Backbone as a chain_set.jsonl record, in Angstrom:
{"seq": "XXXXXXXXXXXXXXXXXXXXXXXXXXXXXXXXXXXXXXXXXXXXXXXXXXXXXXXXXXXXXXXXXXXXXXXXXXXXXXXXXXXXXXXXXXXXXXXXXXXXXXXXXXXXXXXXXXXXXXXXXXXXXXXXXXXXXXXXXXXXXXXXXXXXXXXXXXXXXXXXXXXXXXXXXXXXXXXXXXXXXXXXXXXXXXXXXXXXXXXXXXXXXXXXXXXXXXXX", "coords": {"N": [[-3.321, 29.744, -36.667], [-4.059, 29.842, -32.668], [-3.496, 27.468, -30.131], [-5.735, 27.303, -28.249], [-7.248, 28.543, -29.883], [-7.646, 26.672, -31.765], [-8.695, 24.657, -30.099], [-11.016, 25.808, -29.12], [-12.578, 25.563, -31.823], [-12.835, 23.087, -32.23], [-14.259, 22.028, -30.003], [-16.703, 23.315, -31.212], [-17.338, 21.437, -32.96], [-17.183, 18.74, -32.071], [-18.082, 19.051, -29.54], [-19.126, 17.634, -26.661], [-17.463, 15.822, -26.086], [-14.873, 17.014, -26.496], [-15.006, 19.091, -24.695], [-14.899, 17.661, -22.15], [-12.451, 16.182, -22.277], [-10.552, 18.356, -22.192], [-11.063, 19.604, -19.769], [-10.34, 17.143, -18.162], [-7.512, 16.763, -18.596], [-6.843, 19.558, -18.063], [-7.057, 19.624, -15.257], [-5.385, 17.887, -14.246], [-2.991, 18.801, -14.618], [-1.758, 19.79, -16.643], [-1.25, 22.679, -18.812], [-4.404, 24.255, -19.747], [-7.033, 25.993, -21.683], [-9.422, 26.043, -19.964], [-11.023, 27.512, -18.431], [-11.896, 29.352, -20.156], [-13.115, 27.472, -22.302], [-15.482, 26.564, -20.843], [-16.9, 28.967, -20.591], [-17.319, 29.574, -23.292], [-18.742, 27.052, -23.84], [-20.792, 27.491, -22.497], [-22.143, 29.857, -23.843], [-22.422, 28.509, -26.396], [-24.657, 26.895, -25.112], [-26.39, 28.957, -24.852], [-26.923, 30.016, -27.607], [-28.261, 27.61, -28.401], [-26.864, 25.549, -29.422], [-25.843, 23.246, -27.482], [-26.852, 21.216, -24.673], [-27.679, 22.512, -21.495], [-27.871, 21.049, -18.918], [-26.368, 18.436, -19.856], [-23.707, 19.532, -20.576], [-23.1, 20.89, -18.09], [-22.775, 18.395, -16.139], [-21.124, 16.818, -17.734], [-18.546, 18.629, -17.994], [-18.041, 18.767, -15.263], [-17.887, 16.169, -14.618], [-15.214, 15.7, -15.863], [-13.431, 17.33, -14.749], [-13.602, 16.533, -11.975], [-12.544, 13.855, -12.131], [-10.062, 14.342, -12.977], [-8.813, 15.833, -11.175], [-8.656, 14.041, -9.18], [-7.116, 11.95, -10.085], [-4.59, 13.515, -9.964], [-4.451, 13.43, -7.213], [-4.432, 10.793, -6.774], [-1.871, 10.316, -8.104], [-0.099, 11.553, -6.406], [-0.43, 10.098, -3.984], [-0.213, 7.26, -4.308], [1.797, 6.976, -6.557], [4.143, 5.815, -6.229], [7.683, 5.359, -4.915], [9.799, 6.802, -6.04], [8.396, 8.391, -7.945], [6.801, 9.917, -5.961], [9.058, 11.076, -4.443], [9.954, 12.848, -6.463], [7.678, 14.715, -6.991], [7.593, 15.623, -4.501], [9.714, 17.02, -4.186], [9.047, 18.936, -5.95], [7.279, 20.743, -4.685], [8.702, 21.867, -2.832], [10.681, 20.06, -1.08], [10.934, 17.573, 1.66], [10.318, 19.166, 4.272], [9.028, 21.179, 3.537], [6.805, 19.673, 2.786], [5.721, 18.396, 5.021], [5.098, 21.065, 6.417], [2.9, 21.781, 4.459], [1.201, 19.432, 4.717], [0.585, 19.828, 7.531], [-1.058, 22.288, 7.25], [-3.256, 21.74, 5.67], [-4.235, 20.433, 7.026], [-5.364, 22.096, 9.232], [-6.772, 23.838, 7.613], [-9.07, 21.952, 7.065], [-10.019, 21.247, 4.467], [-10.565, 23.698, 3.186], [-8.93, 24.942, 1.715], [-8.84, 23.29, -0.581], [-11.302, 23.243, -1.651], [-11.42, 26.339, -2.363], [-9.636, 26.305, -4.384], [-10.445, 24.886, -6.167], [-12.535, 26.624, -7.761], [-12.045, 29.355, -7.257], [-9.156, 30.075, -6.858], [-7.814, 28.761, -8.911], [-5.659, 28.154, -10.49], [-3.581, 26.925, -8.547], [-4.581, 24.731, -8.373], [-4.1, 22.228, -9.315], [-1.395, 21.869, -7.681], [-2.494, 21.457, -5.102], [-3.829, 19.164, -5.633], [-1.913, 17.232, -5.788], [-0.245, 17.836, -3.607], [-2.055, 17.095, -1.432], [-2.583, 14.223, -1.976], [0.262, 13.62, -1.256], [0.375, 13.894, 1.143], [-1.287, 12.424, 2.324], [-3.884, 13.023, 2.966], [-7.286, 12.595, 3.837], [-8.965, 10.796, 1.424], [-12.188, 10.505, 0.998], [-12.791, 12.987, 2.295], [-11.173, 14.873, 0.817], [-12.386, 14.406, -1.952], [-15.224, 15.282, -1.23], [-15.023, 18.072, -0.931], [-13.673, 18.654, -3.387], [-15.658, 17.674, -5.333], [-17.68, 19.921, -4.387], [-16.604, 21.948, -4.673], [-15.884, 21.896, -7.808], [-18.143, 21.607, -8.856], [-19.281, 23.896, -8.403], [-17.699, 25.937, -9.759], [-17.908, 24.797, -12.22], [-20.711, 25.225, -12.956], [-20.859, 28.054, -12.521], [-19.047, 29.372, -14.311], [-20.39, 28.503, -16.784], [-22.804, 29.429, -16.722], [-22.228, 32.35, -16.739], [-21.002, 31.965, -19.271], [-23.392, 31.69, -20.646], [-25.172, 33.746, -19.961], [-23.451, 35.739, -20.939], [-22.687, 35.795, -23.682], [-22.059, 37.395, -25.906], [-20.088, 38.43, -25.365], [-17.811, 36.725, -24.881], [-14.734, 36.503, -24.666], [-13.726, 38.714, -24.031], [-14.893, 38.415, -21.132], [-13.66, 36.304, -20.28], [-10.904, 37.252, -20.235], [-11.32, 39.411, -18.116], [-11.888, 37.774, -16.144], [-9.9, 36.169, -15.975], [-7.649, 37.975, -15.137], [-8.577, 38.547, -12.694], [-8.439, 36.12, -11.179], [-5.965, 35.848, -11.004], [-4.919, 37.832, -9.695], [-5.751, 37.63, -7.581], [-4.486, 35.377, -6.675], [-1.854, 36.169, -6.467], [-2.471, 38.037, -4.306], [-2.838, 36.108, -2.207], [-0.096, 34.811, -2.005], [1.51, 36.829, -1.37], [0.297, 37.774, 1.071], [1.07, 35.253, 2.347], [4.004, 35.486, 2.353], [4.293, 37.548, 3.616], [3.458, 37.028, 6.043], [5.426, 35.021, 6.694], [7.323, 36.357, 6.831], [6.807, 38.222, 9.022], [6.356, 36.15, 11.132], [9.385, 35.33, 11.097], [10.486, 37.454, 12.074], [9.603, 38.27, 14.418], [10.43, 35.911, 15.966], [12.934, 34.888, 18.395], [16.374, 35.615, 18.19], [19.207, 33.172, 17.684], [21.004, 34.061, 19.281], [19.905, 35.963, 21.225], [18.1, 33.65, 22.092], [20.261, 31.974, 23.447], [21.146, 33.835, 25.386], [18.926, 34.563, 27.122], [18.721, 31.814, 28.005], [20.826, 31.502, 29.284], [20.453, 33.298, 31.581], [18.229, 32.512, 32.801], [19.221, 30.37, 33.813], [21.219, 31.161, 35.47], [19.539, 32.734, 37.388], [18.584, 30.777, 38.655], [20.744, 29.87, 39.892], [21.907, 29.368, 43.254]], "CA": [[-4.474, 29.482, -35.506], [-3.338, 29.293, -31.44], [-3.881, 26.053, -29.546], [-6.913, 27.931, -27.765], [-8.609, 28.562, -31.025], [-8.219, 25.216, -32.333], [-9.623, 23.763, -28.936], [-12.655, 26.23, -29.536], [-13.135, 25.302, -32.91], [-12.908, 21.634, -32.297], [-15.501, 22.181, -29.411], [-17.91, 23.582, -31.842], [-17.568, 20.672, -33.982], [-17.355, 17.813, -31.599], [-19.065, 18.93, -28.416], [-18.903, 17.215, -25.113], [-16.162, 14.94, -25.826], [-13.671, 17.732, -26.188], [-15.082, 19.534, -23.315], [-14.542, 16.671, -21.042], [-10.842, 15.904, -22.383], [-9.707, 19.512, -22.064], [-11.182, 19.786, -18.255], [-9.625, 16.396, -17.278], [-6.008, 17.068, -18.804], [-6.434, 20.433, -17.328], [-7.324, 19.14, -13.85], [-4.206, 16.693, -13.725], [-1.987, 19.734, -14.61], [-1.5, 20.444, -18.039], [-1.954, 23.937, -19.209], [-5.575, 24.196, -20.864], [-7.551, 26.881, -21.411], [-10.501, 25.429, -19.298], [-12.33, 28.48, -18.274], [-12.393, 29.849, -21.533], [-13.99, 26.819, -22.922], [-16.468, 26.605, -19.902], [-17.577, 30.215, -21.043], [-17.88, 29.214, -24.639], [-19.704, 26.198, -23.873], [-22.166, 28.292, -22.066], [-22.351, 30.944, -25.288], [-23.104, 27.61, -27.323], [-25.885, 26.709, -24.593], [-27.35, 30.075, -25.038], [-27.307, 29.784, -28.915], [-28.873, 26.43, -28.922], [-26.124, 24.303, -30.147], [-25.588, 22.666, -26.793], [-27.76, 21.508, -23.834], [-27.241, 22.913, -19.933], [-27.599, 19.912, -18.074], [-25.215, 17.393, -20.175], [-22.471, 20.409, -20.47], [-22.514, 20.764, -16.542], [-22.565, 16.891, -15.823], [-19.733, 16.44, -18.301], [-17.615, 19.228, -17.522], [-17.448, 18.313, -13.668], [-17.019, 14.641, -14.464], [-13.615, 15.607, -16.483], [-12.385, 17.806, -13.803], [-13.333, 15.908, -10.862], [-11.878, 12.978, -12.344], [-8.32, 14.87, -13.261], [-8.151, 16.289, -9.8], [-8.482, 12.767, -8.564], [-5.585, 11.684, -10.982], [-3.504, 14.179, -9.385], [-4.5, 13.043, -5.864], [-3.634, 9.407, -6.891], [-0.251, 10.494, -8.212], [0.811, 12.174, -5.166], [-0.56, 9.086, -2.909], [0.207, 5.777, -4.804], [2.747, 7.139, -7.327], [5.558, 5.198, -5.849], [8.94, 5.976, -4.075], [10.536, 7.672, -7.289], [7.344, 9.414, -8.266], [6.565, 10.826, -4.699], [10.122, 11.785, -4.258], [10.107, 13.999, -7.694], [6.609, 15.585, -6.575], [7.722, 16.475, -3.196], [10.989, 18.325, -4.43], [8.616, 20.411, -6.653], [6.685, 21.49, -3.9], [10.002, 22.417, -1.866], [11.18, 18.777, -0.366], [10.23, 16.604, 2.828], [10.155, 20.249, 4.961], [7.488, 22.175, 2.955], [5.393, 18.485, 2.623], [5.376, 18.532, 6.4], [4.02, 22.166, 6.498], [1.689, 21.427, 3.718], [0.244, 18.675, 5.517], [-0.217, 20.627, 8.481], [-1.872, 23.444, 6.616], [-4.292, 20.989, 5.094], [-5.281, 19.684, 8.485], [-5.995, 23.308, 10.106], [-7.802, 24.533, 6.905], [-9.842, 21.093, 6.727], [-10.287, 21.021, 3.017], [-11.031, 24.75, 2.404], [-7.97, 25.267, 0.554], [-9.081, 22.099, -1.559], [-12.598, 23.839, -1.967], [-10.951, 27.292, -3.085], [-8.298, 26.155, -5.337], [-11.256, 24.568, -7.516], [-13.077, 27.312, -8.547], [-11.437, 31.009, -6.97], [-7.611, 29.855, -7.049], [-7.814, 27.265, -9.981], [-4.039, 28.019, -10.901], [-3.089, 26.376, -7.59], [-5.516, 23.575, -7.98], [-2.884, 20.992, -9.516], [-0.668, 21.579, -6.858], [-3.043, 21.156, -4.03], [-4.286, 17.552, -5.665], [-0.928, 16.478, -5.747], [0.182, 17.911, -2.213], [-3.342, 16.445, -0.726], [-2.288, 12.808, -2.012], [1.742, 13.262, -0.838], [0.364, 14.328, 2.612], [-2.468, 10.795, 2.741], [-4.995, 13.624, 3.309], [-8.25, 11.763, 3.897], [-9.685, 10.816, 0.324], [-13.289, 10.866, 1.061], [-12.524, 14.296, 2.401], [-10.679, 15.272, -0.605], [-13.549, 14.055, -2.72], [-16.38, 15.824, -0.967], [-14.467, 19.439, -1.326], [-13.435, 18.655, -4.546], [-16.985, 17.689, -5.843], [-18.372, 20.987, -4.236], [-15.799, 23.093, -5.567], [-15.74, 21.989, -9.097], [-19.746, 21.966, -9.439], [-19.457, 25.477, -8.35], [-16.69, 26.237, -10.737], [-18.28, 24.778, -13.81], [-21.746, 26.07, -12.837], [-20.76, 29.827, -12.552], [-18.416, 29.751, -15.695], [-21.025, 28.19, -17.956], [-23.853, 30.284, -16.823], [-21.578, 33.423, -17.046], [-20.986, 32.095, -20.597], [-24.575, 31.805, -21.158], [-25.891, 35.236, -19.852], [-22.861, 36.937, -21.695], [-22.63, 34.971, -24.712], [-21.716, 37.98, -26.552], [-18.517, 39.042, -25.051], [-16.877, 35.62, -24.024], [-13.577, 36.575, -24.981], [-13.877, 40.002, -22.741], [-15.237, 38.206, -19.772], [-12.678, 35.279, -19.949], [-9.63, 37.921, -19.65], [-11.405, 39.711, -16.89], [-12.199, 36.682, -14.897], [-8.473, 35.471, -15.656], [-7.027, 38.999, -14.397], [-9.165, 38.573, -11.165], [-8.067, 35.105, -10.335], [-4.303, 36.09, -10.918], [-4.702, 38.809, -8.761], [-6.109, 36.767, -6.075], [-3.462, 34.139, -6.481], [-0.955, 37.125, -5.955], [-2.382, 38.545, -3.155], [-2.542, 35.045, -1.351], [0.958, 34.773, -2.075], [1.781, 38.15, -0.529], [-0.238, 37.523, 2.168], [1.851, 34.062, 3.084], [5.253, 35.631, 2.449], [4.123, 38.52, 4.367], [3.075, 36.13, 7.503], [6.553, 34.367, 7.141], [8.75, 37.538, 7.269], [6.481, 38.552, 10.195], [7.096, 35.235, 12.022], [10.749, 35.385, 11.07], [11.076, 38.858, 12.774], [9.299, 37.935, 15.877], [11.053, 34.528, 16.511], [13.958, 35.227, 18.902], [17.457, 34.988, 17.135], [19.738, 32.116, 18.43], [21.97, 34.771, 20.25], [19.119, 35.978, 22.174], [17.542, 32.677, 22.845], [21.212, 31.92, 24.239], [21.302, 34.783, 26.704], [17.846, 33.924, 27.905], [18.948, 30.627, 28.749], [21.786, 31.666, 30.395], [20.044, 34.381, 32.424], [17.444, 31.668, 33.536], [20.101, 29.536, 34.449], [21.802, 32.34, 36.52], [18.383, 33.084, 38.403], [18.376, 29.448, 39.532], [21.903, 29.392, 40.755], [21.946, 30.029, 44.465]], "C": [[-3.647, 29.049, -34.401], [-4.061, 28.144, -31.101], [-5.222, 26.501, -28.896], [-8.081, 27.819, -28.92], [-8.779, 27.409, -31.795], [-9.084, 24.047, -31.307], [-11.207, 24.299, -29.163], [-13.256, 25.856, -30.844], [-13.269, 23.789, -32.83], [-14.384, 21.267, -31.275], [-16.89, 22.742, -30.087], [-18.518, 22.25, -32.867], [-17.914, 19.26, -33.196], [-18.176, 17.654, -30.224], [-18.249, 18.558, -27.352], [-17.632, 16.599, -24.973], [-14.8, 15.721, -25.539], [-13.638, 18.645, -24.958], [-14.663, 18.626, -22.007], [-12.968, 16.336, -21.072], [-10.094, 17.095, -21.835], [-10.161, 19.889, -20.293], [-10.438, 18.519, -17.605], [-8.453, 16.582, -17.588], [-5.74, 18.284, -17.793], [-6.131, 20.325, -15.653], [-6.176, 18.795, -13.397], [-2.985, 17.766, -13.604], [-1.502, 20.476, -15.793], [-2.113, 21.817, -18.462], [-3.055, 23.976, -20.364], [-6.287, 25.47, -20.437], [-9.144, 26.698, -20.853], [-11.26, 26.53, -19.017], [-12.765, 28.971, -19.193], [-13.274, 28.798, -22.138], [-15.296, 26.11, -22.226], [-17.366, 27.936, -20.404], [-18.189, 29.796, -22.485], [-18.51, 28.099, -24.716], [-21.063, 26.862, -23.478], [-22.836, 29.213, -22.957], [-23.055, 29.782, -26.034], [-24.715, 27.076, -26.577], [-26.785, 27.968, -24.984], [-28.014, 30.218, -26.561], [-28.033, 28.592, -29.386], [-28.188, 25.167, -29.42], [-25.587, 23.245, -29.044], [-26.674, 22.524, -25.551], [-27.177, 21.738, -22.594], [-26.634, 21.466, -19.283], [-26.207, 18.944, -18.46], [-23.709, 18.348, -20.317], [-22.093, 20.296, -18.793], [-22.186, 19.262, -16.147], [-21.433, 16.482, -16.63], [-18.406, 17.042, -17.804], [-17.228, 18.824, -16.277], [-17.335, 17.387, -13.85], [-15.598, 14.894, -14.943], [-12.908, 16.079, -15.343], [-12.382, 17.185, -12.689], [-12.215, 14.654, -10.999], [-10.349, 13.179, -12.556], [-7.997, 15.263, -11.781], [-7.737, 14.912, -9.022], [-7.17, 11.748, -8.92], [-4.421, 12.238, -10.191], [-3.337, 13.833, -8.364], [-3.728, 11.399, -5.906], [-2.131, 9.366, -7.196], [0.494, 10.895, -7.263], [0.66, 10.83, -4.176], [-0.053, 7.77, -3.177], [1.268, 5.921, -6.256], [3.894, 6.429, -7.214], [6.726, 5.922, -5.501], [9.103, 7.071, -4.796], [9.559, 8.826, -7.43], [7.206, 10.589, -7.149], [7.807, 11.768, -4.186], [10.122, 13.208, -5.243], [8.888, 14.939, -7.27], [6.956, 16.074, -5.564], [8.787, 17.406, -3.437], [9.981, 19.119, -5.352], [7.932, 21.304, -5.944], [7.615, 22.063, -2.488], [10.652, 21.307, -0.995], [10.242, 18.529, 0.987], [9.562, 18.32, 3.925], [8.843, 20.748, 4.808], [6.483, 21.14, 2.779], [5.067, 18.582, 3.985], [4.498, 19.752, 6.638], [2.707, 22.082, 5.738], [0.597, 20.237, 4.211], [-0.529, 19.164, 6.935], [-1.233, 21.558, 8.268], [-3.135, 22.857, 6.166], [-5.171, 20.884, 6.175], [-6.31, 20.655, 9.053], [-6.77, 23.771, 8.905], [-9.055, 23.436, 6.68], [-10.73, 21.241, 5.41], [-10.615, 22.337, 2.554], [-10.299, 25.138, 1.461], [-8.261, 24.477, -0.788], [-10.538, 23.235, -2.559], [-12.428, 25.552, -3.058], [-10.076, 27.162, -4.22], [-9.504, 25.282, -6.458], [-12.135, 25.514, -8.391], [-12.728, 29.154, -8.176], [-9.965, 30.784, -7.294], [-7.422, 28.912, -7.991], [-6.432, 27.189, -10.424], [-3.569, 27.149, -10.114], [-3.893, 25.078, -7.545], [-4.804, 21.898, -8.134], [-2.125, 20.653, -8.111], [-1.024, 21.062, -5.783], [-3.454, 19.539, -4.302], [-3.216, 17.041, -5.236], [-0.135, 16.47, -4.215], [-0.928, 16.94, -1.533], [-2.732, 14.672, -0.683], [-0.599, 12.411, -1.363], [1.375, 13.35, 0.732], [-0.51, 12.937, 3.434], [-3.45, 12.085, 3.602], [-6.278, 12.558, 2.908], [-8.92, 11.84, 2.25], [-11.108, 11.154, 0.172], [-13.385, 12.222, 1.383], [-12.206, 15.14, 1.373], [-11.718, 15.401, -1.828], [-14.577, 15.05, -2.353], [-16.126, 17.326, -1.35], [-14.481, 19.434, -2.723], [-14.901, 18.828, -5.611], [-17.943, 19.194, -5.883], [-17.681, 22.028, -4.922], [-15.975, 23.327, -7.121], [-17.175, 22.156, -9.824], [-20.163, 23.517, -9.477], [-18.95, 26.219, -9.334], [-17.505, 26.098, -11.958], [-19.352, 25.418, -13.919], [-21.741, 27.513, -13.302], [-20.067, 30.23, -13.887], [-19.186, 29.284, -16.727], [-22.196, 29.005, -18.049], [-23.289, 31.554, -17.188], [-21.391, 33.47, -18.601], [-22.102, 32.433, -21.327], [-25.232, 33.032, -21.18], [-24.95, 36.314, -20.461], [-22.205, 36.703, -22.702], [-22.296, 35.858, -25.962], [-20.485, 38.688, -26.454], [-17.669, 38.154, -24.19], [-15.427, 36.118, -23.819], [-13.048, 37.821, -23.54], [-13.82, 39.454, -21.142], [-14.094, 37.002, -19.215], [-11.333, 36.24, -19.444], [-9.984, 38.644, -18.457], [-11.299, 38.492, -15.654], [-10.255, 36.028, -14.78], [-7.587, 36.74, -14.615], [-7.191, 38.948, -13.052], [-8.779, 37.138, -10.615], [-6.694, 35.064, -10.425], [-4.136, 36.989, -10.022], [-5.197, 38.527, -7.204], [-5.033, 35.839, -5.466], [-2.164, 35.063, -5.78], [-1.141, 37.636, -4.586], [-2.387, 37.309, -2.025], [-1.038, 35.014, -1.067], [1.763, 35.694, -1.15], [1.518, 37.95, 0.749], [0.814, 36.229, 3.25], [3.175, 34.585, 3.246], [5.405, 36.892, 3.402], [4.146, 37.779, 5.94], [4.468, 35.643, 7.878], [7.426, 35.121, 7.55], [8.289, 37.8, 8.541], [7.005, 37.501, 11.405], [8.72, 35.236, 12.203], [11.179, 36.523, 12.134], [10.421, 38.763, 14.063], [9.889, 36.938, 16.677], [12.539, 35.02, 16.942], [15.395, 34.984, 18.119], [18.12, 34.03, 18.14], [20.544, 32.958, 19.499], [21.366, 35.171, 21.634], [18.33, 34.826, 22.856], [18.974, 31.943, 23.916], [21.357, 32.548, 25.513], [19.897, 34.946, 27.522], [18.018, 32.848, 28.488], [20.006, 30.858, 30.117], [21.479, 32.582, 31.54], [19.216, 33.654, 33.425], [18.318, 30.834, 34.273], [20.952, 30.092, 35.758], [21.055, 32.469, 37.49], [18.322, 32.055, 39.209], [19.438, 29.155, 40.213], [21.847, 29.931, 42.104], [23.316, 30.632, 44.908]], "O": [[-2.745, 28.228, -34.57], [-5.108, 27.825, -31.666], [-6.041, 25.64, -29.218], [-9.205, 27.319, -28.944], [-9.813, 27.128, -32.401], [-9.772, 23.062, -31.578], [-12.228, 23.63, -29.32], [-14.485, 25.847, -30.922], [-14.063, 23.351, -33.664], [-15.305, 20.518, -31.604], [-17.987, 22.612, -29.543], [-19.64, 22.094, -33.347], [-18.876, 18.622, -33.626], [-18.747, 16.64, -29.822], [-17.104, 18.925, -27.09], [-16.855, 16.75, -24.03], [-13.908, 15.389, -24.758], [-12.627, 18.937, -24.32], [-14.132, 19.092, -20.999], [-12.315, 16.236, -20.033], [-9.12, 16.928, -21.102], [-9.318, 20.536, -19.671], [-9.895, 18.738, -16.522], [-7.874, 16.623, -16.502], [-4.85, 18.276, -16.944], [-5.205, 20.833, -15.02], [-5.778, 19.213, -12.31], [-2.138, 17.683, -12.713], [-0.953, 21.577, -15.815], [-3.327, 22.02, -18.448], [-2.817, 23.803, -21.56], [-6.26, 25.967, -19.311], [-10.022, 27.314, -21.457], [-12.398, 26.446, -19.479], [-13.981, 29.14, -19.29], [-14.336, 29.261, -22.555], [-16.015, 25.301, -22.812], [-18.574, 27.77, -20.57], [-19.397, 29.72, -22.705], [-19.011, 27.952, -25.831], [-22.144, 26.75, -24.056], [-24.053, 29.365, -22.855], [-24.235, 29.966, -26.334], [-25.724, 26.897, -27.259], [-27.916, 27.779, -25.431], [-29.203, 30.451, -26.782], [-28.402, 28.486, -30.555], [-28.703, 24.094, -29.734], [-24.895, 22.337, -29.504], [-27.375, 23.509, -25.315], [-26.083, 21.193, -22.443], [-25.501, 20.995, -19.189], [-25.264, 18.729, -17.699], [-22.644, 17.756, -20.14], [-21.083, 19.765, -18.333], [-21.018, 19.116, -15.787], [-20.697, 15.668, -16.073], [-17.447, 16.413, -17.356], [-16.048, 18.504, -16.132], [-16.343, 17.053, -13.202], [-14.734, 14.235, -14.364], [-11.933, 15.472, -14.9], [-11.283, 17.108, -12.14], [-11.271, 14.477, -10.228], [-9.527, 12.291, -12.334], [-6.906, 14.966, -11.294], [-6.693, 14.762, -8.387], [-6.498, 11.03, -8.18], [-3.461, 11.562, -9.823], [-2.15, 13.74, -8.052], [-2.766, 10.996, -5.25], [-1.326, 8.589, -6.684], [1.697, 10.637, -7.226], [1.685, 10.508, -3.575], [0.535, 7.166, -2.279], [1.446, 4.914, -6.942], [4.676, 6.436, -8.165], [6.779, 7.118, -5.789], [8.702, 8.177, -4.434], [9.819, 9.987, -7.111], [7.413, 11.79, -7.318], [7.675, 12.878, -3.67], [10.261, 14.357, -4.823], [9.225, 16.122, -7.213], [6.645, 17.264, -5.512], [8.768, 18.523, -2.92], [10.357, 20.289, -5.419], [7.848, 22.481, -6.296], [7.19, 22.538, -1.435], [11.254, 21.778, -0.03], [9.185, 19.086, 1.283], [8.362, 18.405, 4.188], [7.882, 20.772, 5.576], [5.32, 21.51, 2.617], [3.896, 18.919, 4.156], [3.33, 19.611, 7.002], [1.612, 22.273, 6.266], [-0.621, 20.267, 4.04], [-1.688, 18.992, 7.314], [-2.205, 21.642, 9.018], [-4.137, 23.557, 6.305], [-6.374, 21.125, 6.286], [-7.496, 20.448, 9.309], [-7.796, 24.281, 9.355], [-10.061, 23.9, 6.144], [-11.958, 21.333, 5.403], [-11.021, 22.319, 1.392], [-10.755, 25.634, 0.431], [-7.973, 24.93, -1.896], [-10.568, 23.715, -3.692], [-13.054, 25.838, -4.079], [-9.9, 28.131, -4.958], [-9.155, 25.168, -7.632], [-12.422, 25.242, -9.557], [-13.206, 30.047, -8.876], [-9.582, 31.516, -8.207], [-6.598, 28.071, -7.632], [-6.025, 26.075, -10.752], [-2.961, 26.281, -10.741], [-3.767, 24.385, -6.535], [-4.911, 20.878, -7.453], [-2.167, 19.569, -7.529], [-0.268, 20.257, -5.239], [-3.425, 18.732, -3.372], [-3.332, 16.315, -4.249], [0.422, 15.49, -3.721], [-0.463, 15.899, -1.069], [-2.508, 14.034, 0.346], [-0.252, 11.269, -1.062], [2.163, 12.835, 1.525], [-0.439, 12.563, 4.605], [-3.652, 11.977, 4.812], [-6.271, 11.854, 1.899], [-9.36, 12.928, 1.878], [-11.401, 12.004, -0.669], [-14.191, 12.805, 0.659], [-12.931, 16.085, 1.062], [-11.802, 16.404, -2.536], [-14.864, 15.792, -3.293], [-16.971, 17.858, -2.069], [-15.268, 20.179, -3.307], [-15.151, 19.75, -6.387], [-18.64, 19.595, -6.815], [-18.211, 22.86, -5.658], [-16.148, 24.416, -7.67], [-17.387, 22.638, -10.937], [-20.958, 24.139, -10.182], [-19.621, 27.128, -9.823], [-17.788, 27.064, -12.665], [-19.384, 26.256, -14.82], [-22.415, 28.021, -14.198], [-20.411, 31.237, -14.506], [-18.73, 29.618, -17.821], [-22.662, 29.327, -19.142], [-23.911, 32.042, -18.132], [-21.52, 34.509, -19.247], [-22.106, 33.167, -22.316], [-25.809, 33.439, -22.188], [-25.302, 37.489, -20.573], [-21.123, 37.273, -22.843], [-22.223, 35.276, -27.044], [-19.969, 39.399, -27.316], [-17.024, 38.474, -23.192], [-15.001, 36.094, -22.664], [-12.322, 37.719, -22.55], [-13.077, 39.83, -20.236], [-13.76, 36.84, -18.041], [-10.786, 35.986, -18.371], [-9.102, 38.651, -17.597], [-10.72, 38.494, -14.568], [-9.633, 35.618, -13.8], [-7.014, 36.451, -13.564], [-6.293, 39.205, -12.251], [-8.845, 37.072, -9.387], [-6.166, 34.116, -9.844], [-3.046, 36.961, -9.452], [-5.02, 39.077, -6.118], [-4.76, 35.598, -4.291], [-1.599, 34.71, -4.746], [-0.213, 37.699, -3.78], [-1.912, 37.594, -0.926], [-0.695, 35.189, 0.102], [2.556, 35.285, -0.302], [2.431, 37.94, 1.576], [1.136, 36.314, 4.435], [3.707, 34.226, 4.296], [6.492, 37.207, 3.888], [4.922, 38.14, 6.825], [4.845, 35.723, 9.047], [8.241, 34.844, 8.43], [9.149, 37.689, 9.415], [7.768, 37.794, 12.325], [9.244, 35.152, 13.313], [12.13, 36.395, 12.905], [11.007, 39.445, 14.903], [9.901, 37.01, 17.905], [13.301, 35.482, 16.093], [15.406, 34.005, 17.373], [17.722, 34.007, 19.305], [20.7, 32.444, 20.607], [21.846, 34.955, 22.747], [17.931, 34.951, 24.013], [18.705, 31.456, 25.014], [21.635, 31.952, 26.553], [19.936, 35.514, 28.614], [17.494, 32.743, 29.597], [19.986, 30.553, 31.31], [22.287, 32.612, 32.468], [19.288, 33.912, 34.627], [18.049, 30.63, 35.457], [21.22, 29.475, 36.789], [21.576, 32.376, 38.601], [18.045, 32.217, 40.397], [19.367, 28.307, 41.102], [21.717, 31.155, 42.115], [23.41, 31.233, 45.978]]}, "num_chains": 1, "name": "protein.A"}
């Protein structure tokens, strides 16, 4: 029996506590089949084994708490923890870039990684804490995004209760495709910016020409 199958079987036995635990741990960053469990929980709702509103409330609470643990690790984890976490995202230079990126997007990156780009969620949580992004803003976008994600997947599981596995595979492929497109766009933009930026030799030549023009 695979780990996912084990979690699915325990979800059928213990219900909401398992759903809460998986969503909580998965949002912190450990690999968990969170989306699949939401779909299965929706299927259980359709079959009458679970109730819709408790499922939505418990799942969203677990995900939001896990996200905020990740944020807290980044912001208040201590110098040694923060140093290790900053190395995970590429060091101080990339940390500064991430801070500027978060400020420009005004939380849209947080919102999108709750429900659309979910594999990037734990990284964004830690980065938000490391860069001292406003916690009230983080919490606002986090709650909105997680509420949308949980509601969307539970309802999909409810309406397509007979084909949960196929729906999970389809949504998983779609999510990774979006992540890949985002990464390709970022790399392409970086390459374009690099090609547009003047080389040191050209910059030196331009500076020399400018000084020559000013010399009487």
